[in-house]
N, C-alpha and C positions, 0 to 999 in steps of 0.2 A: 504493500500500500504506500509506504514512504517513498520508494523508488519511483512508483508511478506518479505520485504527486510532484516529486522533484522534476520528472520529465515534463509533466504538464506545465510546471512553473517556467522551465527553460523555454518551452514553446511559447508560453504566454508573453514572457519578456521579449523574446525574439519578434513575435508578431506585433506587439505594441511598438517596439522600436522601429520595425520595418514600416508599420502603418503610419506612425507619426512622421517618419522621414518622407514617405511617398505622398502623404497628404499635404505636407508643407511644400512639396515640389510640384503638386498637381497643377497648379496654375502659376507658373513662375512669372508670368507677365503681370499678375495682380498681387504678387507677394502675399499669398493667402497665409494668414496666421491663425492657428488653431488654439482653442482653449476648452476647458471643461465647463459645461453648463448643467445646472440642475433644472430639469423640466418637470413641472407638476401638471397633472391633468384635472379636468373639471369633475370627472366621476369620482365619488368618494372612495377612500381606501377601504380595505377589508375590515379594519378594526371598527370603523364607524357603523358598519352593518350590524355587528354584534351589539353595539350600544343601542341602535334603533330597535332591535329585537327585545332588548332589556326594557326599554321604555314602554313598548307595547305590553310586555309582561307585567310591568309595574302598574299599568293602568287597570289591570285586573286584580288589584289589591295586594300586590306582593312587593310594595316599595319599602320605604323606611318604616320601621316599627321597633318598639322596645320589647325585648323578650323578658316578660315579667318573671319567668322562672329562672332567669340568670341572676346570680347574686352579684355579678360584676357590674351590671347595668351598662353594658357596652352598646355602642352604636351597632345596629344590625342593618346596614345598608346593603341591599342585594347587589353585589358585584357579580359579574359572570364568573363561573367556576374557572379557575386559572388553567385547568387541564383542557378547557375548551378554547384557549386563547389562540390556537392556531386553526386556520380554516382548513378545508380539505386539501390534501397534498397536491392535487392537480390544479388548485386555484392559482397558486403562485406561478406555475409554468404557463397557465392560460393568460394571466395578466402580462407576463413577459412576452408572450406571442403577440398580444395586443400592442404592446409598446414597439415591438419589431415591425409590425405591420404599419403603424403610424409613421415610423422613420422611413420605411421604404416608400410610402406614398408621398411624404413631404419632400424627400430628398432623392427624387428619382434618378438613379444612375450615378449619384455623387458618392464620394467616399466619406465615411463617418465611422466612429467606433463607440458603441454603447458600452458603458462601464458597469452600470448597475441597473436593475429594475427594482424599484421600491414598491413593495406590495402592501405592507401592513399598516403603517402609520401614515404614509404618503403614497398616493397613487401617482407614480412618476418614474423618472429615470435620470441617470447622469450620462452625458454623452460628450464626446470630443468632436467638435465641429468648428467651422469658421464663424466669424460674426455674421456673415451673410446667411449661412445656414441656420444659425440661431434665430435670426430675424424671420426666416421662412417658417420655422417651427412656431414662433410666437403668434403668427397669423392664422394658424390652424384653429378651427372652431373647437376641437377637442382639448386644446392646450389652454391651461389657466395661467401659467406663470413660467418665465424663463429667467433664471438667476445665474450670474457668473459665479463660479466656485471661488471660495476664499480660504485663506490659510488660518490655522489655529495653532496654539502652543500649549505646553504643559504649564500651567499656573501654579510596641511602645512600652517600653518597659514600665513606666511609672504612671502614665496618664489614666489607666483604669483605677488606680488608687486615688489619684488626684480628683477624679470624677466620682469617687465613692461607690464604684461598681461592686466590689466584693461583698460589702455589707449592705448594699442598697439594691440596685436594679438586678444584679445577678442573683442575689438571694431570693428576690421576689419571683424569679423565673426558675428556681430550683437549683441555683448554683451555676458556675461557669460551664459545667459539663452539658447543660441543656440550653444555655443562653443563645438565642437566635435560631434554634433548631427549626427546620422546615422552611426557612426564608432564604431565597436566592437573591444575592446582590450582583448586579451586572456592572462591570467596570469598563468604561470607554477610556482606554489608556494605552500604554506602550507594551502591553502584554504581561507575561508572568513567567517566572522560573518554576516549572512544575516539580523540580527536584527538591525544593526547599522544604524543610520539616514543618514550617508554618502551614503548609498546605497538604500535609499527609492526612490520611483518613484512618490510620490504624493506631492512634495514640490513646484511644479509650476503648474500654470493653463494652460500652453502651452501643446499642444498635444505631446505625447512622444511615438510614435509607435516603436515596435521592428523592426529593419531593416529586410526587406524582404529577404536579401541575407543570413541571419543567420538561421541555423536550429538545433542548439544545444538543449540539454535537461537538465533537472534538476533532479538529483537523489533525492529520498525521503527516509530519514532515521529518526531514533528517534531524532538525534541531528539536522537534516536538514529536518523539516517536510514539508508537502505539503503547498504551499503558500510562501515558502522562496524566490523563484525567483519572479521577477516582470519585469516591462519594463526597469528597470535600470540594475538589475542583471539578465541577460537573459539566462545564462547557468552555470551549476555547476556539476562537476563530480570528482571522486577521483580514483587514480591508486596506488595500493599497492601490487600487486601480487608478485613482486620480493621480497619485504620486508617480506611478510607473509611466503614465502617459507624458508626464513632464520630463522624463529622462533623468530624474534626480534620485531614483530609488537605487540604493546600493545593497544588493542582496547579501553580500558578505558581512556588512556592518549592521544593516537594519533587520535582517532575517525575514524572509517572506514566509512567516509562520507566526503562531501566537507566542513564540518564545520572546522573552524580554531581553533585548540587547542594550537597553538603556539603564534600567534599574527602577525608574519612577513607578511603573505599573505594579511591580512586585511589592514595592514599599507601600503604596496606597491600598492594595488588596489586603495586605497583612494588618494594616492599621484598623481596617473595618472588621475583618473576619478571620485574621490569622489565629492559628491554634494557641491554646493557653499553655503557659509554662515552658516556652522554648528558650533555652539558654542563649544569651546574647554574648558572643565571644568575638572580639575585634582586636587584631594585632596581638593576640595571645592574652588579652585582658578580659576578665568577666565583668559584665555590666548589669547583671541581673537576668530576669526571665521576662520574655515578651508575651503579650497577648493582644488579640484584636478586641474591639469593643463587643462584638457578638461572636465569640469564638466557635460556636457550633453552627453559624450560618454557612451557607454554601456559596461558592464563588463561580461566576461565569464571566469569562474574559472576552472582550471584543476589541482587539488591537487595531487602533486607527491612528496612532501617533508613533513617531520614529525618531531616533536619536539625531540623525543628520539633518533633518529638515522640519520636524514638527509634524504637521498634518494638514489635511484639507477637509472642508465641510462635506464634500461629496462622500468621502470615506467615513467620516464621523456619522453622517445621517444613515449610511448603510449599516453601521454598527448599531445605532439606536433602533432602527427598524427591525433588525434581526433579534436584538435583545427582547424587544416587546413581543415579537412573534414567538420566541422561545418560551416566554412565560416568566421572566424575572419579576420580582416583587419591588425591587429598588434599583435605580440607575444612579451610579456615582460618576460624575465628570470632574476630574481635576484638570480641566482645560478651559481656556477662554479664547475668544476671537482675537486676532492680531489687530483688528481695527473695529471701530464702532460701526454697526450695520447702517448703511445709507437708507434713505426712504423716509416715509412720513412718520415712522416710529421704529425705535430699536427692536421692538418685540417682533416685527415682521422680518424674520430671517429664517433660512431653512432649518437650522438647528433648533431654535426656540419653538418653531411651529411643529416640528417633529416631536419635541418633548411635550407640547400641548396635547397631541394625540396620545402620547404615552400616559399622561396624567388622566386623560379620558378613559383609558383602558385600566385605570386603577393603580398605576405605577407611581411610587413616590420618587421624585427627581431631586438630586442634590448636586450643586455646582459650586466650585471654588469661586470666590469673589474676584480673584486676580491679585497679582503681586505688584500693582502699579501705584500703591499708596505712597505717602500719606496725603496727597493733594485731594481737595474736594472734587467730586464728579469723576473720580478715577475708576468707578465701578465697571466691571466687564461682564456682569451677569445681570440681566435686565428684567425679566418677565415675572409677573406675580405668581405664576404656577410653578416656578422654579424656586427651590429653597436654597438661598445663597448664603455661603458661610465665609466669614472672615477669620483671620488667624490671631490667636492670643498666645501668650506665654503660659507656662505652668510653673510650679514652684520648685522644680529641680534645676540645678545649675552645676556645672563643673568648673571650679576655680583652680587656677594654677598661678604660681608666682615665682619670681627669682629674687633671692636675698643677696644683695651685693656686700662686698667686704666693708663698705662704709656704713653698714646697717640700714641702707635704703632698700625697701621692698617694692618691687615693680609687679603689678598684676599682668596676667597674660592668659592665653588659652593653650590647649593642647592636652589631649587624653593620653597622658604619658606618665610613666613612673617618675619618682623623684630621685635625686642623688642621695647618697648616704647622709643621714640626718646630722651626724657629728663631724662632717668634713666639708671643707671649702675647697673648690677646684679652681685652678688657674684658667682665666678667660684668654682665648687667642682668636683674633679676627682672621677670617679666611684670607684676606688680602695681605696679612702679615706672615702667612705660613706657606708661601708659594715656593715651588721648587727653584724657580729663578725669576728674576725681576721682569724678564721680557714677556712673561705670560700676561701680566696685567695690561701691558701696552697692546697686546694682540686680542685680548678677550675682556671687554669692559664688564661682562657679566660673571666673571670668575668668582666674585663674592657671593654668588647664589649657591655655590657648593654643589654643582651638578656633575663634576668629573673629578674623581679622587686622584687621577694621575697628575693633576696640576699641583698637588700639595705635598709638603714635607711631613711624612708620617712621624718622624722622630719628634718634631715640635708639637704635634697635635695629640699624640698618644697619651691617654690618661687625663686630658684636659677638656674644657668645654669649648667647642668650636662655635664661633659667632658667624652667622650667615645673614645675608640681606634678603628681604622679602620684597620683591618689586612687582610692578604691574605685569611682568611676565608670568608670575604665578597665577594671577587673576585670569590671564589669557590662556593658561595651560601650556605655555612654552617652557616653563620650568615647573618642577613639582617638589612637594615636601618629601615624597617617597624617595626621589632620587638623591636629595640632600641627605636624608637619613642613611641611604646606602653608602654615600660618600663618608659620612661620619663613622659608620661601622667599619668600613674598609680601612680607615685610618686609626681605628681603635680609640676613638674619642670617648670620653666619659659621658658626653651628652652634647646636645646642640641647642643653640639659642638663636632664634630668628628675630631680627629687628625690622621694623617697618620702614621702607624707603619713604622719604618725605614727599615724594610725588604721588604716593598712593593715599589720597585724601578721603577720609570718611568711609573707608571700606570696612564693611561689617564681616568679621571673620568668625565662622562657626568652629566649635571645638573639632580638632583634627587628630586622628589616632597616630600616636608615635610609639614605636616599639622600644625605643631607648629613652633615657631621661632627656627631656626637652621642653621647650616652651616657645610660643610665638607671641611677641609683644605687638598687639594690634594698633597701639597708639603711637603716632609719629613723635609726639611730645615725650612720652615715656621712653621711646627709642633713643631720643637725644640724651636723656638722663643716663641711660646705659652707656652710650658711646662717650659722653663727656667723662664719666668715671673711668672707663677703660683707657681712653687716651691720656688722661691726667696721671694714670698709674704706670705708664710706660717709662722705662729708663733707657735713654739713648746715649750713644757715644758722643762726647763733646765735639769731636772733629768730623767724623763720618756721618753722624746723625742716625746711624744704624741702631736698631733696637738691641739692647744687650740684656734686658730683663722685662718679663711680662708680670707686672705687679698686681693687676686686678684679679680678684677672686670672687667666687659666688657659689651658691648652692641653689638647687631647684626643688621646690616643695612637692611638685607632682600634681597631676590633675585627674587622677582616677577615681577619687572619692567624691560622691555627689553631695551637694549642699542643698538642703530643703528649707532654708530660712528666708528666701527672698519673697518679696511681695508679689502676689500673682492672684488672678490673671491680669494682664494688661494687653491692650491692643497693640500689635506689632506695627512698626513704622511702615513696613512694606504692604500691609493689608489694605486692599482697595477700599475707598470710602464713597459714601453717598454725598449728596442726593443722587437718586437714580436718574440718569439722563434719558429723557423720553425720545429724543431724536438727535440727529447729527449736529444740529445747531446748539445742542446742550441745554435745551429747555428742560425744566425739571418735571418728572412724572410725580403724580400723587401716590407714590408707592415707596415704602421704606426698604432700602437696601443698605447694608446686608440684612438678612433676616436674623442672624445670630452669629456669635463668635464661639470658637472651640479651640482646643489646643492645636497649635500648628508650628510652634517653634521648638527646635532641637528635639525632634521626635525620633527615637530609635524604632526601626522596623526592618523587616526582611529586605534583603538586597539580592539582585540577580547575580549568579556566579560569573556572568560575563557582562555585568552592568558597567557602563562607561560614563554615565551622567556625572558622577563625582569621581575624579581621578584618585582622590585620597582614599576612597573606599573600594577601589578596584581589587577584585579577588577576595573580598570579604563577604560574609553571609548576612551581615547586618550593616546598616548605615544610619547615621544621624542626619536628618534633613529638616529644612525649615521652609514654610510657605503655606499659602492658603490651600495648596494641593494636599497638604497633610491634615488640614483642618476638616475639609469636606468629608473624607472617609470616616473620621470620627463620628460625624452626624449620620452617615449612611449606616454604620454599625449600630448606633443607638436607635435609629429609626427601625432597624430590624427587630430590636427588643420590643418596641411598641407594637409593631406589626404582629409579632408572635403572640403578645398578650391580647391584642385587639385586632383580630384578623379582618374584621369588617370595616375598620377605619378607612375612610377615603384619604387620598394624599393630603388634602387640605386639613383634615382632622389631625393627621400626624404632625403637620407643620404647626398647627395651633397648639398641640400638646407640648411641643418643644419650645415654642415661642413664649407662651403665657407663663410658663413656669421658670423661665430663665432667671439667673441671679444678676443683681445689679451691683454686687459688692465683691471686693477681693477677699483674699484669705484672712486679712487682718481686720475686716469689717468696714474698711473705708471704701469710697467709690472706686469703681474700676477706672484706671487711667489709660489714656491713649498716647502713644508716642507720636510726636508731631514733626519730626525731622529725621532725615537719614543720618546726618552727622550728630553724634552724641545724643542718641534717642532717649536715653534715660534722664537726661537733663532737660530736654525739650519735650515735656509732656504735660497734659492737663486732663481733667475729668472727661471721660468718654461720653459722647452723645449717641443718640440712635443712628446717626449717619456714620459713626465709627463702629458701633457694636450691635446695631439692630436692637432686638429685645433684651440683649444681655448675653451672659456667659451660660452655656448649656448646663442644665441641672438634670442629669440623667435619671435619677431616682424620682424626682417630682414629676417628670414628663410621663411616667407610667401611670400617674394618677392625677390628671389635671383638674378633675371635677367638672369643669365646663369646657366646651370647645366651640370655636367659631369655624363653621364649615362653609365651603364654597364648591360649586359644581362646574362642570365644563360649560354649561349654559351661562353661568355667571361670567366666566372668562370671555365667552363669545359676545355677551351683551356689552362687556367692557370694550372689547376690540371694535365692535360695531359703533361704539360711541365716539371713537377717535375721528376727527373731522377728515372726510375724504377716504375713509378706510374701506368702504363697501367693496370696491373692485378687488382690493388686496386680500380682504378676508375671503371673498369668493375664490380667488386664485389659489390660496393656500388650503382652504378647508372644503371647497366645493359647496359651501352653504351660503345662501343669500341672507343678507342682514335684514331684509324685510320680514323674514320669519320671526324675528324678535320684535315684538310689538313695542317694547320700550328698551332703551339703552341706558347704561349707567356710566358715570365717570369713575376713574380709578379710585378716588377717595371713597366711593360708595361700595366698592367690593368688600365682602364680609371678611376682611383680613384682620389678624390679631394686632393691628397697629393702625394708626390714622396719620396720614401725611397730607398736608395742604400746601401746595407750592405757591398759590396766590389766593390770599384771603381778602376778597373785596367786601369790606364792611362786616358781613356775617355769612355764616354757612352752617347748615344743619346736616348731620350725617347720622346713620343708624348702624348698629351692630347687633346681630342676633346670636345669642349664646344658647347652646343645647346642653342639658345636664346628662352626663353619662355616668354619674355616681348616684348615691342615694339622695333622698329628700334633704334639702338644705336651704337655709336662709342666708342671703348675702347682703352685706353692706357695701355701698359704693363710695369711694373717695377719689379725689383727684388733685393734681397740681397743674395750674395753667401755664402754658408757655408765656414768656415775657412779651408784653405788648398785646396780650389776648386775654379775654375773659371766657371762661368755660362753664357750662352748666350741663350736668348729666341727670337724666331722669329715667327710671325711678332711682332714688338714693338708697332704697332698701327693697328687696323682693324675696319671696319664697318661690322655690322652683322644685317641682317633683321630678322623679326619675324619668328621663326621656322627654321632658317638657322643654319648651323654648321660651326665651324671654328677649324682648327687643329693648335695647338701650338707645336712647336718643341723646345725641351730644350736640350742643349748640356752641358755636364759636363766634365771638365778636371781637373785631380788631379795635383796640383802644388807642392806637397810635399808628403813625406811618413809620414803617421800619422795614429795611431790606435784609436784616441779619437774621438767619435762622434761629429759632428759639424752640425750646422743648419742654414737655410736661409728661404726665402719666395719669392713667386711670387705674385704680386698684380695686379689685373685687375680693372681699374678705368673707369667706363662708364660716358658719358656726361649727362646721365639722372639720375645719382645719385647712380647707382649700384656699389658696391665694393665687390670684391672676393679675398679671401686669400687662397693660396695653399702652405702649409708648405713643406720645403725641408729638408731631413735628409740624411747625408752621414756618414758612420761609418769608415770602413777601406779604406785608400787611398794609392795607389801605383803610384807614378809619373814616 
C-alpha cells in the first residue's frame, strides 16, 4: 500500500509540474498566468440537507426539551447522530462528477486542473486556471462565488495543575483515565508524529474503542506506514494540492503525508489530547510528566500546513470539509490568514464560511487569535461562530543566573545544569582564545563559537567560554547547539552567551543546554558582563597581549522550575481586539478574543524530525510559546464539556467557557496585559476585554455554568444578512437567500456571552437570553458601567426553573462624547453558587 501511494505521489507531482508548465506556455502570446481559485456553487452542500431534515423532524415535536428524568439538567438539543454525518458513499463521487462536468462545459477544450471537490460543508471546488478562465466560471449560472486562494500561517507538563484539572474537571469526569473519552478532536495543522508515546493507545488497561460516530481514514505512506493510526490517533490525512501547483512543495522536507516534518502539529495535538503521565526528557534532563487537557480524547489529523511555506486556504478548506465529513466533534486551528480578508466584511472568506457550516453540523471550532499583538485591531480571527483564544502566561518559570566574581548576579535563560556550587570558573571570551590572530580578520562571526577548530583548547579547557548571540541566531544561520558542540569539543566547563547590542528587544525562550550554560537576553546586562570581564584582564605593558584572565563566575543553572510568579497575564504577542469588521478597520460589535488560556512556555510533544525550532531538533518534547499553544488548551477543555454535555451546541460550549472565566490572577489582583514587545513586564496594565475577552479559562467552573447563552446557525445567518450589501455574498457562500429571514439582527444583538458596541449614538437597547441547564435557582443581577455610559439591566432579580429561559434587557446611554474604548461587566449571582460574567465594551460614544 505504501509503495503504491508513493508511486501515485510521484505521478501526481510529475503531472502537476508538467501541467503547470504547459498551461503557462499554452498561450505564450498572452503570457497566461495561472492561479488557484476556490469556486462555490449555488446548490447547497450535503451537510445542509441533513440540517433541513432535522428541522422538519423538529417541527414534529422533537426539538429542544428538558429531560426531567436527568439529574444533570443538560440541554437536550437534537443534533443529528454523528455516525450519520457522512452521506452515502456514492454522493461524494457524484458531486465530483458534477463539478467535472461544469468545468468541461465552461472551459471547452482549454487546459485546467481541478485540485479538490468540496462536498460536505461547501459545494464547490478548487481549480488552477487563468484569470480569464476564472472570469468565465464566475459567469456561469451554477456558480455562486469565485475567490482567489490565499496563504495562511501557523499562529504541558504543568498547565493541567495550573488549571486545576486533577482535583477539578478531571475528577468530575472520573479521573484522567476517562477525561475526554468518546470525543474526537480534529487538528488542521502541520501533521503529527505517530510514533510519539503521547499518542499511543496501549498505556491503560481500560477499554478504548474508536467512537462509532467517526469514520475517518489513515493515509499510508513511507513516512506514515500502515499501523501508524490506532485507537488514540484515529484518522490522518494530508492536503497539499494548492501548494504543489505553485511548485513550492518540497516532498523531502514537507513530507507528502500526515507525518509532521515541522513539529507544530505534534505539539498542538498533545496539548489538547496527549496521553497522561508521559515523561518529558530534553537534553538528558527530566522536566516532569506531560498530559493533554483531555487525555482520553481521540485525535484526527488533517495536515494542511508545511514547514517551508505555511499553507493555502484551498488546502485548509479541504481539510475542514473532510474533518466534518469524518464526524469530528471539535476542530482546532492554530492558524491564521496572512492578510485581512478583503470585501464588505472579514467574516466572508472561504475558511470562516466553511467553519460556519461546521458549526451548523454541531462542531465546536477553536482558533488561535494570532501572534500579531500587542497593537489594537491586530486580531486575525474574526467571526462570532469561531471561538478565538489569546495567549496568557502561567505560573511556572525557569530562572537561570550567572554570579560574577565581583558579587554581581546577572539573570538569564537556559534549561541547563549549573556549575559546581562551591567553585568559581575563569571566564574566557571566544575572541581571546583563537588559534591565531588572523582568524578574527577572516571571520567576523568567530565569536559565535560555531567551529571548534578556530580555538585554542588549552586556554578554554576547564573554563567558561563566552560566546556572542547575534541576529544570526535569530535567523538560524548560527545555532546554540553548534556553540555547545564547540564548547564540549574544547572541554569547556560551560558556556555563557551575551546578547549582541544590535539585537534589540528580542524575547528569548528558555533553550535546552546539555552542559552548564546561560544566555543573557538583555543587551544592558550583557554590557555589565563584558565590562567586568574586560576590566579583569591583565595585559603586557608593551605588547598589550593578555597575560592573565582575571574574571571568574559560576552559573546557578536553570533546570528547576519556579512557581512564585504572578500569573496569568496576557502575553505581548497575543493579538488584540477590537474585532475588525472589514479591511478599512471599522470595528465589529463582536468581542475578540473570546478568552485567554495558557500559551507561553508550554512543554508538549515534538516530532522526531521536527525542524520548526532548531534548538529542539531531535528531541521528543519542546517548549513553545504562542496563541497556537493556547487554542488547543481550549479544544481539550471543550472536549471535557462535550463529554459531560453531549447535546450542547457549539454556542453553548462557548458560553460555558466564557461566562465562567476568571478575571483575577493567582494573587487575587486583576489580570495584567503586556503592552510592549520590549521589556513587556515593565510595560503592562490591567487587561481589558479587547486583551483577554471574558477572562482566563476556568476549566472546572465551565463544566457547571448554571446558565448558558445559546445561538443557532439561523442567528448567525440573520446577522450576516444584516450587514449592508451582504445579500449576494451570503447567497454565494451558503446558497441561501437573505429574504428567507424575515428580520435581520446587528452583531450586538447576537445572543453572545458578551456585549460590544462600536458606536453608541445616544442610546441603545440590547437583549440577552439565558437558559438554565442546572436546577431551580434565583439570580441577582449586578453591573458596572463603562466610563462615559450609563447602564440599566432588567430584571435585577429573577427565579428560573430547570430548562427555562429568561430575557435580560440592557439599556445603554452615552453620557459624554468620547472616542476611547471603555469597559464594564454584568454579573449574575445565583443562590446555588453559580456566577456568570458578561463583559461590556463601548468604543465611540455620542451623547
